[in-house]
PASEBA-1860 file (N, C-alpha, C; in nm, 3 decimals):
! residues 118
1> XXXXXXXX> 1.338/33.829/14.336/1.439/33.947/14.335/1.370/34.062/14.376 ~ 1.445/34.191/14.388/1.432/34.282/14.474/1.295/34.336/14.450 ~ 1.222/34.319/14.316/1.086/34.387/14.296/0.978/34.278/14.369 ~ 1.020/34.194/14.427/0.936/34.111/14.527/0.904/34.145/14.656 ~ 1.004/34.250/14.682/1.016/34.300/14.830/0.968/34.454/14.845 ~ 0.940/34.508/14.719/0.912/34.642/14.736/0.793/34.674/14.640 ~ 0.698/34.740/14.655/0.585/34.800/14.567/0.641/34.878/14.465 ~ 0.580/34.896/14.339/0.635/34.970/14.261/0.638/35.119/14.316
9> XXXXXXXX> 0.750/35.199/14.291/0.754/35.336/14.327/0.765/35.359/14.485 ~ 0.809/35.256/14.542/0.800/35.273/14.701/0.945/35.316/14.744 ~ 1.054/35.305/14.681/1.182/35.324/14.725/1.224/35.461/14.661 ~ 1.290/35.553/14.746/1.328/35.685/14.726/1.496/35.674/14.662 ~ 1.572/35.591/14.731/1.707/35.581/14.681/1.749/35.452/14.721 ~ 1.853/35.402/14.629/1.914/35.272/14.650/2.087/35.309/14.664 ~ 2.133/35.247/14.774/2.275/35.264/14.816/2.343/35.104/14.782 ~ 2.419/35.127/14.699/2.536/35.017/14.669/2.655/35.040/14.714
17> XXXXXXXX> 2.709/34.959/14.820/2.842/34.993/14.855/2.914/34.860/14.871 ~ 3.047/34.864/14.802/3.129/34.767/14.804/3.087/34.643/14.756 ~ 2.991/34.625/14.655/2.939/34.479/14.623/3.063/34.426/14.549 ~ 3.010/34.295/14.507/3.112/34.224/14.418/3.116/34.273/14.281 ~ 3.232/34.323/14.244/3.206/34.378/14.114/3.221/34.292/13.992 ~ 3.225/34.164/14.009/3.218/34.044/13.898/3.311/34.105/13.787 ~ 3.468/34.095/13.825/3.526/34.156/13.712/3.538/34.059/13.581 ~ 3.504/33.948/13.574/3.500/33.866/13.457/3.397/33.945/13.356
25> XXXXXXXX> 3.435/33.941/13.223/3.322/34.017/13.143/3.207/33.904/13.116 ~ 3.244/33.782/13.156/3.129/33.678/13.129/3.012/33.697/13.239 ~ 3.051/33.764/13.346/2.964/33.805/13.466/2.902/33.925/13.460 ~ 2.914/34.014/13.331/2.862/34.158/13.352/2.721/34.161/13.391 ~ 2.644/34.058/13.353/2.497/34.066/13.400/2.467/34.051/13.531 ~ 2.574/34.013/13.609/2.568/33.999/13.762/2.580/34.140/13.829 ~ 2.665/34.246/13.757/2.688/34.362/13.847/2.551/34.439/13.865 ~ 2.575/34.492/13.995/2.445/34.568/14.034/2.419/34.692/13.963
33> XXXXXXXX> 2.502/34.726/13.868/2.483/34.853/13.803/2.439/34.822/13.652 ~ 2.442/34.684/13.632/2.405/34.658/13.469/2.272/34.696/13.433 ~ 2.240/34.692/13.304/2.112/34.703/13.253/1.991/34.625/13.321 ~ 2.033/34.484/13.340/1.930/34.397/13.400/1.892/34.459/13.530 ~ 1.990/34.525/13.618/1.933/34.558/13.737/1.871/34.705/13.757 ~ 1.903/34.773/13.643/1.871/34.907/13.625/1.708/34.887/13.605 ~ 1.680/34.790/13.518/1.518/34.765/13.500/1.455/34.721/13.628 ~ 1.517/34.649/13.710/1.454/34.590/13.842/1.445/34.736/13.931
41> XXXXXXXX> 1.539/34.826/13.935/1.543/34.956/14.020/1.450/35.022/13.956 ~ 1.419/35.036/13.831/1.321/35.140/13.771/1.173/35.108/13.840 ~ 1.153/34.962/13.844/1.024/34.933/13.895/1.011/34.973/14.035 ~ 1.090/34.973/14.114/1.061/35.007/14.255/1.101/35.134/14.315 ~ 1.181/35.220/14.228/1.211/35.370/14.261/1.100/35.438/14.218 ~ 1.096/35.556/14.310/0.988/35.650/14.250/1.050/35.730/14.151 ~ 0.973/35.798/14.076/1.011/35.860/13.940/1.135/35.967/13.990 ~ 1.230/35.947/13.919/1.366/36.023/13.951/1.439/35.988/14.081
49> XXXXXXXX> 1.417/35.840/14.104/1.486/35.806/14.242/1.628/35.775/14.214 ~ 1.701/35.793/14.318/1.866/35.799/14.317/1.909/35.657/14.344 ~ 2.022/35.640/14.271/2.112/35.532/14.305/2.240/35.586/14.347 ~ 2.312/35.549/14.462/2.432/35.587/14.495/2.523/35.460/14.485 ~ 2.632/35.487/14.451/2.749/35.386/14.439/2.881/35.429/14.507 ~ 2.921/35.352/14.583/3.043/35.381/14.671/3.149/35.240/14.659 ~ 3.248/35.274/14.590/3.329/35.159/14.561/3.475/35.200/14.545 ~ 3.578/35.092/14.530/3.699/35.132/14.521/3.756/35.071/14.381
57> XXXXXXXX> 3.684/34.986/14.318/3.719/34.919/14.187/3.699/35.021/14.067 ~ 3.808/35.067/14.011/3.824/35.155/13.874/3.731/35.090/13.768 ~ 3.738/34.953/13.734/3.690/34.902/13.626/3.527/34.889/13.660 ~ 3.470/34.866/13.783/3.357/34.856/13.806/3.279/34.996/13.796 ~ 3.350/35.095/13.849/3.302/35.245/13.836/3.304/35.281/13.683 ~ 3.402/35.240/13.598/3.385/35.282/13.459/3.277/35.200/13.384 ~ 3.249/35.070/13.429/3.118/34.994/13.377/2.997/35.062/13.407 ~ 2.985/35.122/13.530/2.876/35.193/13.581/2.848/35.312/13.511
65> XXXXXXXX> 2.953/35.384/13.494/2.941/35.522/13.406/2.899/35.482/13.258 ~ 2.959/35.399/13.205/2.908/35.350/13.079/2.769/35.286/13.063 ~ 2.713/35.218/13.169/2.586/35.176/13.178/2.486/35.271/13.197 ~ 2.520/35.377/13.275/2.439/35.506/13.285/2.420/35.581/13.160 ~ 2.539/35.603/13.106/2.560/35.693/12.960/2.464/35.630/12.856 ~ 2.463/35.483/12.856/2.387/35.424/12.752/2.237/35.403/12.777 ~ 2.189/35.424/12.897/2.060/35.422/12.932/1.987/35.562/12.928 ~ 1.919/35.579/12.846/1.845/35.694/12.823/1.758/35.748/12.938
73> XXXXXXXX> 1.717/35.663/13.032/1.634/35.683/13.142/1.738/35.710/13.260 ~ 1.856/35.711/13.235/1.946/35.754/13.361/2.012/35.866/13.336 ~ 2.044/35.936/13.442/2.126/36.078/13.426/2.236/36.074/13.551 ~ 2.352/36.099/13.518/2.442/36.115/13.594/2.450/36.240/13.699 ~ 2.411/36.241/13.820/2.404/36.352/13.912/2.533/36.396/13.951 ~ 2.614/36.334/13.988/2.756/36.359/14.072/2.843/36.234/14.067 ~ 2.976/36.279/14.049/3.087/36.178/14.043/3.193/36.214/14.115 ~ 3.253/36.152/14.183/3.393/36.185/14.279/3.477/36.055/14.280
81> XXXXXXXX> 3.613/36.070/14.227/3.702/35.953/14.200/3.784/35.949/14.334 ~ 3.775/36.047/14.420/3.846/36.021/14.566/3.766/36.110/14.674 ~ 3.666/36.047/14.738/3.597/36.126/14.819/3.667/36.193/14.937 ~ 3.772/36.109/14.980/3.842/36.153/15.092/3.958/36.264/15.057 ~ 3.969/36.311/14.931/4.072/36.391/14.896/4.002/36.546/14.944 ~ 3.888/36.556/14.979/3.853/36.683/15.020/3.730/36.669/15.106 ~ 3.655/36.777/15.115/3.522/36.775/15.203/3.438/36.667/15.133 ~ 3.390/36.592/15.222/3.281/36.492/15.170/3.151/36.565/15.110
89> XXXXXXXX> 3.099/36.551/15.001/2.991/36.597/14.933/2.856/36.589/15.004 ~ 2.834/36.462/15.068/2.714/36.455/15.171/2.754/36.387/15.277 ~ 2.699/36.412/15.389/2.745/36.349/15.543/2.735/36.204/15.534 ~ 2.631/36.140/15.442/2.625/35.979/15.452/2.757/35.910/15.405 ~ 2.851/35.969/15.338/2.946/35.912/15.295/3.060/35.916/15.393 ~ 3.039/35.976/15.503/3.126/35.960/15.621/3.141/35.829/15.701 ~ 3.032/35.761/15.660/3.002/35.626/15.723/3.066/35.511/15.663 ~ 3.175/35.457/15.714/3.258/35.372/15.626/3.201/35.227/15.638
97> XXXXXXXX> 3.200/35.140/15.549/3.157/34.995/15.571/3.286/34.927/15.600 ~ 3.271/34.799/15.641/3.396/34.719/15.680/3.487/34.730/15.558 ~ 3.428/34.697/15.430/3.527/34.674/15.317/3.612/34.812/15.292 ~ 3.523/34.910/15.290/3.587/35.037/15.286/3.691/35.066/15.388 ~ 3.677/35.039/15.518/3.786/35.058/15.592/3.911/34.980/15.555 ~ 3.876/34.870/15.507/3.987/34.766/15.472/4.060/34.808/15.328 ~ 3.967/34.897/15.255/4.051/34.939/15.110/4.118/35.063/15.162 ~ 4.054/35.143/15.231/4.138/35.256/15.287/4.277/35.237/15.353
105> XXXXXXXX> 4.267/35.143/15.439/4.374/35.090/15.496/4.501/35.053/15.404 ~ 4.440/34.979/15.279/4.559/34.939/15.185/4.586/35.046/15.090 ~ 4.523/35.174/15.120/4.580/35.285/15.046/4.499/35.313/14.904 ~ 4.378/35.231/14.883/4.293/35.239/14.777/4.221/35.381/14.802 ~ 4.183/35.419/14.677/4.080/35.568/14.688/3.934/35.492/14.655 ~ 3.866/35.586/14.738/3.696/35.550/14.730/3.633/35.637/14.629 ~ 3.564/35.572/14.526/3.484/35.657/14.452/3.333/35.656/14.480 ~ 3.253/35.767/14.430/3.122/35.780/14.467/3.069/35.823/14.310
113> XXXXXX> 2.940/35.768/14.316/2.886/35.805/14.181/2.734/35.826/14.247 ~ 2.645/35.903/14.189/2.509/35.932/14.221/2.439/35.943/14.082 ~ 2.340/35.872/14.042/2.266/35.890/13.936/2.108/35.868/13.947 ~ 2.048/35.907/13.877/1.891/35.919/13.869/1.832/35.828/13.779 ~ 1.738/35.738/13.811/1.669/35.661/13.722/1.537/35.716/13.713 ~ 1.497/35.720/13.572/1.365/35.768/13.558/1.274/35.654/13.516
END
């Protein structure tokens, strides 16, 4: 798993961009923002390390917000449910992924969450 590639506390930030949202509830444990993965991230992130999530799927964003709120070691730093509706909050968001470009062309809105894992 990811903790086999990084030393404890080696990573400053994790970016999750347009991953498979695993929409079926039976696959929740495969979602990259599930409690299972938060435990993995907690091992490799520096104290107070950040997780950035950029996605178009409303249900996945809602799931992530719920996961963050239920984890006492997580704190939501920022949320934006349409990053292109105004000025981008951070320059890195202006770099579109392949899937992001496809979703934008289809008229979908792109959401962004940033949270801290202690």
